[in-house]
C-alpha positions as CSV (number, residue, x, y, z in Angstrom):
1,M,-15.1,-35.7,-30.2
2,T,-16.5,-33.4,-32.8
3,A,-18.7,-30.4,-32.1
4,D,-20.1,-27.8,-34.4
5,L,-19.6,-24.5,-32.6
6,R,-20.9,-22.0,-35.1
7,V,-20.7,-18.5,-34.1
8,T,-24.0,-16.6,-34.0
9,S,-22.5,-13.5,-32.6
10,R,-23.2,-9.9,-33.8
11,L,-20.0,-9.8,-35.8
12,H,-21.5,-8.1,-38.8
13,D,-22.3,-5.2,-36.5
14,V,-18.7,-4.8,-35.2
15,A,-16.2,-2.6,-37.0
16,P,-12.5,-2.0,-36.4
17,R,-11.9,0.7,-33.7
18,P,-12.0,4.0,-35.5
19,S,-9.2,5.6,-33.4
20,L,-6.8,3.1,-34.9
21,A,-8.1,3.3,-38.5
22,V,-8.0,7.1,-38.6
23,A,-4.3,7.2,-38.1
24,L,-3.5,5.1,-41.2
25,E,-3.4,5.9,-44.8
26,P,-6.6,5.1,-46.7
27,S,-5.3,2.1,-48.6
28,L,-4.2,0.4,-45.4
29,T,-7.5,1.2,-43.8
30,D,-9.3,-0.4,-46.8
31,D,-7.1,-3.4,-46.4
32,I,-7.9,-4.0,-42.8
33,E,-11.6,-3.4,-43.4
34,D,-11.5,-6.0,-46.2
35,L,-9.6,-8.4,-43.9
36,F,-12.1,-7.8,-41.1
37,R,-15.1,-8.5,-43.3
38,C,-13.5,-11.6,-44.8
39,Y,-11.9,-13.2,-41.7
40,A,-13.8,-11.9,-38.7
41,P,-16.1,-15.0,-38.7
42,Y,-13.1,-17.3,-38.9
43,V,-11.4,-15.5,-36.0
44,A,-14.6,-15.6,-34.0
45,R,-15.0,-19.3,-34.6
46,I,-11.5,-19.9,-33.3
47,G,-12.2,-17.6,-30.3
48,L,-15.4,-19.4,-29.4
49,R,-13.8,-22.8,-29.5
50,L,-10.8,-21.7,-27.4
51,L,-12.7,-19.4,-24.9
52,G,-16.0,-21.2,-24.8
53,R,-17.8,-17.9,-23.9
54,R,-19.8,-16.0,-26.5
55,D,-19.6,-12.8,-24.5
56,E,-15.8,-12.8,-24.8
57,V,-15.6,-13.5,-28.6
58,D,-16.3,-10.0,-29.9
59,D,-13.6,-8.5,-27.7
60,L,-11.1,-11.2,-28.9
61,V,-12.0,-10.4,-32.5
62,Q,-11.4,-6.7,-31.9
63,D,-8.0,-7.4,-30.2
64,V,-6.9,-9.7,-33.0
65,F,-7.7,-7.1,-35.7
66,E,-6.1,-4.4,-33.7
67,A,-2.9,-6.4,-33.6
68,A,-3.3,-7.3,-37.2
69,L,-3.6,-3.6,-38.0
70,L,-0.3,-2.9,-36.3
71,G,1.4,-5.7,-38.2
72,L,-0.3,-5.6,-41.6
73,R,2.6,-3.7,-43.2
74,Q,5.1,-6.5,-42.4
75,L,2.9,-9.2,-44.0
76,R,4.6,-10.0,-47.2
77,D,2.6,-13.0,-48.4
78,R,-1.1,-12.3,-48.8
79,E,-1.7,-16.1,-48.9
80,A,-0.5,-16.3,-45.3
81,V,-3.3,-14.0,-43.9
82,R,-5.5,-16.8,-42.6
83,P,-2.8,-18.6,-40.6
84,W,-1.3,-15.3,-39.5
85,L,-4.7,-14.2,-38.1
86,A,-5.2,-17.6,-36.5
87,A,-1.8,-17.3,-34.7
88,I,-2.8,-13.9,-33.4
89,A,-6.1,-15.3,-32.3
90,V,-4.5,-18.2,-30.5
91,R,-2.0,-15.9,-28.7
92,K,-4.7,-13.5,-27.7
93,A,-7.0,-16.3,-26.5
94,R,-4.2,-17.9,-24.5
95,G,-3.6,-14.6,-22.7
96,Q,-7.4,-14.3,-22.0
97,L,-7.5,-17.8,-20.7
98,R,-4.5,-17.1,-18.4
99,R,-6.2,-14.0,-17.0
100,R,-9.4,-15.9,-16.5
101,R,-7.7,-18.6,-14.6
102,L,-6.0,-16.1,-12.4
103,L,-9.4,-14.4,-11.7
104,R,-10.9,-17.8,-11.0
105,Y,-8.1,-18.6,-8.5
106,L,-8.7,-15.2,-6.8
107,G,-12.5,-15.9,-6.8
108,F,-13.5,-13.2,-9.3
109,D,-14.4,-15.3,-12.3
110,R,-18.0,-16.4,-12.7
111,D,-19.0,-20.0,-13.3
112,E,-20.3,-20.6,-16.8
113,D,-22.9,-23.2,-17.7
114,Y,-21.7,-23.5,-21.3
115,L,-25.0,-24.9,-22.5
116,E,-25.4,-22.2,-25.1
117,V,-21.9,-22.8,-26.7
118,A,-23.2,-25.6,-28.9
119,D,-24.7,-25.0,-32.3
120,A,-28.5,-24.5,-32.3
121,G,-28.9,-27.9,-34.0
122,A,-27.2,-29.8,-31.2
123,T,-29.3,-32.3,-29.2
124,P,-29.7,-31.8,-25.4
125,V,-27.2,-34.7,-24.8
126,E,-24.7,-33.0,-27.1
127,R,-25.2,-29.7,-25.3
128,Q,-24.6,-31.4,-21.9
129,L,-21.5,-33.2,-23.2
130,L,-20.1,-30.0,-24.6
131,A,-20.8,-28.1,-21.4
132,A,-19.0,-30.9,-19.4
133,V,-16.0,-30.6,-21.8
134,F,-15.7,-26.8,-21.4
135,R,-16.0,-27.2,-17.6
136,A,-13.1,-29.7,-17.7
137,L,-11.2,-27.3,-19.9
138,D,-11.7,-24.5,-17.4
139,D,-9.7,-26.6,-14.9
140,M,-6.6,-26.8,-16.9
141,G,-3.9,-24.3,-18.0
142,A,-4.1,-22.3,-21.1
143,D,-1.5,-24.2,-23.1
144,L,-3.2,-27.5,-22.5
145,R,-6.6,-26.1,-23.2
146,V,-5.5,-24.4,-26.5
147,A,-3.7,-27.5,-27.8
148,W,-6.7,-29.8,-27.0
149,S,-9.3,-27.3,-28.4
150,L,-7.4,-26.8,-31.6
151,R,-7.0,-30.5,-32.1
152,H,-10.4,-31.8,-31.0
153,L,-12.8,-28.9,-31.5
154,D,-11.2,-27.2,-34.5
155,G,-9.8,-30.4,-36.1
156,E,-6.4,-29.0,-36.7
157,D,-3.4,-31.3,-37.4
158,L,-0.5,-31.4,-34.9
159,Q,1.9,-29.6,-37.2
160,T,-0.5,-26.6,-37.6
161,I,-1.2,-26.5,-33.9
162,A,2.6,-26.5,-33.2
163,E,3.0,-23.5,-35.6
164,L,0.0,-21.6,-34.0
165,C,1.4,-22.2,-30.5
166,C,5.1,-21.6,-31.5
167,C,6.4,-24.9,-30.1
168,S,7.4,-28.3,-31.3
169,V,5.0,-31.0,-32.6
170,S,6.2,-33.3,-29.8
171,T,5.3,-30.7,-27.2
172,I,1.8,-30.3,-28.8
173,K,1.3,-34.0,-28.9
174,R,2.1,-34.3,-25.1
175,R,-0.2,-31.3,-24.3
176,V,-3.1,-32.8,-26.4
177,E,-2.7,-36.2,-24.7
178,L,-2.5,-34.8,-21.2
179,A,-5.4,-32.5,-21.8
180,H,-7.4,-35.3,-23.3
181,A,-6.8,-37.5,-20.3
182,L,-7.9,-34.7,-18.0
183,V,-11.1,-34.0,-20.0
184,M,-12.0,-37.7,-20.0
185,E,-11.4,-38.0,-16.3
186,K,-13.5,-35.0,-15.5
187,I,-16.4,-36.2,-17.7
188,R,-16.3,-39.6,-16.1
189,D,-16.3,-38.0,-12.6
190,D,-19.3,-35.8,-13.6
191,A,-21.3,-38.7,-15.0
């Protein structure tokens, strides 16, 4: 399954939280602003594919760059920025998904229709299918959902997913296979 989930969020209007940037020296503040401008759309795309809700993406992006701001000094290899930000985004999204699942269990999470997650160019059938996939993903745990989403929505290879999720390739392979079976079962049941 491939789906183009382009982010059309207001990311260009979002800036790092000033309370954090003010406490840093100017060169580090410039670095984080450059990182934000360059990588915010990438982080948002990951966030949308993992969370499936546009209204949660901006907060995720802010959380990722807040964590990046705190760890920027330890980053030694500037070539590692993209995977480093992706790992932070995955960790933050997984936490959000766990909170959302708990809220759902307690009856406080809203039902989402997911029809607006797809790219504007998607056909009505593709929108329906993608909405069914995200409803199926809502029924599974965060680790399964993240592994499946990174593999099937983001097109990442198993090694990269394992690195982003801090576990072995065999664990990721099991998660992706189990999640895929659950998604397919749910889609068949909904049809």
